[in-house]
N, C-alpha and C positions, 0 to 999 in steps of 0.2 A: 504494500500500500504506500502511495506517495501523495498524489493529489486527491483531495476529497471535496466534492461539491456538496455544500450544505443546503438545507431547506430554507435557511434564513436569508434575508435580503442583505445586500451589501450595506455596510455601515457608512462607507464613504464612496460616493459616486466619483468617477474619474474627473479630475480637474487639473488643468495646467497652472503652475505657479510661475509667475514672471518676475515678482518682486518679493521683498521681505513682507511677510504677512503675520497676523496673529497665529501663533502655532508653528511658524516656520521662519528660520533665519538663514540666509545664504552666507557662505564663506565664514563660518564661525572661527573665532580665534582661540588661542590657548587660554585667554583670560575668561572666555565664556564657557569653555568646556575642556576638561582634562583629557588628553589623548597622547598616544605615542607619535611625536612629530617626525620621527625618522621613518616610520613605516606607513603612516596613514595621512592621506591628503584630504582635508575637511571640505566637504561639499555643502552640507547644510545641517541644521539642528532642528529636529522635529519633535513636537509634543505628541506623544502616542495617545493622549486622551481623546483625540478626535476619532480614533479607531475603537478605543475601549475606555469609557468614561471613568471606570474604577482604577485605571492604571495611569499614573501621572509621570511616567518615564520621559526623560528628554533624550532622544535617540540621536547619536551622531551618524549622519550619512557621510561615508568617506570612501575614498578609493585607495587601495593598497599601492604604495609606491614601489612596485616590484615588476620586473621585466616579465612580459608574456601574459600577465593576468588580464589586461584589457583585450587581448586577442582571443580569449576563451580557451587558452591552452590547459587550464588547470581545473576546470569544472567549478563547482561552488566554492566560494571563499568566505570564511567567517571571521568575525572579530567580536569581542565581548567587552562588557563593562566590568572591570576588575575591582574597582573600589575608588574612593574619593581621591586618593593620592595618584594612582596610576591612570585612572579613568579608562578610556577605551583603548584596547590593545589587540593587535592581530593575534589570532589563536596560534598556539605553539607550533602546530604542524606546518604552518606557513612561515611564521617568523623565524623558525629554525631550519628551514629548507635552504641548503647551500646553493641550490641551482637557481634560486630566485634572487636576482641582483637588483639593488636599488638603482633608480634611474634619475639622473640629474635633469635629463631632457623633460621628463614629466613635470618636474617642479618648475622649470622655466616656462613651460606652456601654461601651467596652472597660474603662475604669478601674473602673466599677461591677462588672463581672464579675470582674475581678482582685481587687477588695476582697472580694467574696463568697467567692472561692476561698481567699484568705488566711485568712478567718475560719473557714470550714467544711471546707476541704480537698476540696471537691467543689462542683458546681453543682446547684442544685435548681430545678425548675420545677413548679408545681402539685402539690407534695408528693412529687415523684419525682426521683431522681438522673438527670441527663442525661449522656451520654457527652461527654468532652472531645474525643475523636476515635475513629473506628472504624478500626482498623488491619487490613491484609491483605484477604483475600478477592478477589473479582473486581469490576472496575468494572461498574456497572449500566447496561446498554444500554436503548434504547427511551425515553430521556429527552432533554430539550432540550440538556443539556450536550454529549452525544455528537455532535450535529450540528455543533458548533464544530470538531471534530477530524476527522470523517470523513463521507463521503457515499457509502458503498460497500455498504450493507446489501443492496440489490437486485442488485448485480452481483458480489458476493463470495459464492459458494456456501457456503464454509466458515462465514463469519460469519452468513449467513442461516440455515444449519442450526443453528448454536449458539443463535441467538435463538429459533428454533422449539422446540428441545429444552428450553431453560431457562424457557420460558414455561409449561411443564406439569410439575408435580411428579411426575406419573404416567408421564411418558415413560420408556421403558426405558433411554435413554442419559443421563437426568438426572444421576445420581450421578457418572458419568464426566465429563461436560461441565462440570458446575458446580464441579469441583475442578481444572480445568486452569489453568495459568499463562497470563495474557493480558498482552501488552506492547503499548505504543504505539511505532511506528517513525516517527520524524520524517523526512519525505522530503527535507528540506533537507540534513541532515547524516548521514542513514542510521544514526542512533543509536537504540538501544532505551531506552525510558523505562519503568521499573518502576512499577507501580501500588502506592502506599504505603497508600492508604486514603482516607477522606473525613471531613469534619466538617460538622456542621450549624450554621449561624449562629444557629439557634433557641436554643441552650444558652448563648450567651455574652452576650446582653444581658439585664439583669435584668428589663426590661419584658416583652417577648414572645419575644425570640430570644437566641441564645447570645453572639455576639461583638459585632456591630455594630448589630443591629436589623433585619435582613432575615430573610425566611423561607426563604432559599435554602440550598444545600449546595455544598461545594467538593470536587471530586475532586483528589487530590494524586498527582503522578507525580515520579519522580526519575531523573536521568541521572548515574551516578557518575563517568564519565570527564570530562564537562563540568562536574560539580558544579553542576548546574542543576535547580531545582525548577519544575515546571509546574503551575499551578492552572487548573481549568476550573470555572466557576460553573454550578450547576443552578438555574434561575430559574423553576421552576413557580409 
């Protein structure tokens, strides 16, 4: 079991965030949230209570500053809140992997995007505002990123049916199925991960893409009990 389609309706409908808003701050600094500045590149700070009113966690949305991760080479990547002093840190299996090298180029690209946001309070590409992040909604299946987390489309009738329905706007069940809550269940700890949203790397690099200079997209999930964020790269 990996993805589960619930009977409940989505708590947060899909919405693009272009500026700082109540509940979301772009480009957080070490003064606003503690994190490992060598391994994590801060994208945003999100209040999780918009997804669960009883949980008041402030979640750091970040990119690991490690070679190959934005290309989708390593499947899901996780980082966790360790405590007040250390804050958010890349999980050990990635932080201690000698094959993953830190990249100065990523930091240079990120700094340009941060400077642009500081000057304009938004990110612009080709004369258009680009979302800082897209919150809520459902994770998009049928893409490369999903294969990193599951391989059950053909043997899970419920998920197979969901995919069939949501591929056609005219399907009579489209309205219902496209508004259901979908969670990821990690088989190792049997914990549900809430889909927070996604952000495109395209908006964060001043040259051609958003944050680091790749054309990919990152799906973001959160597990409140473990205080763990999971990123999965879409690498079309």
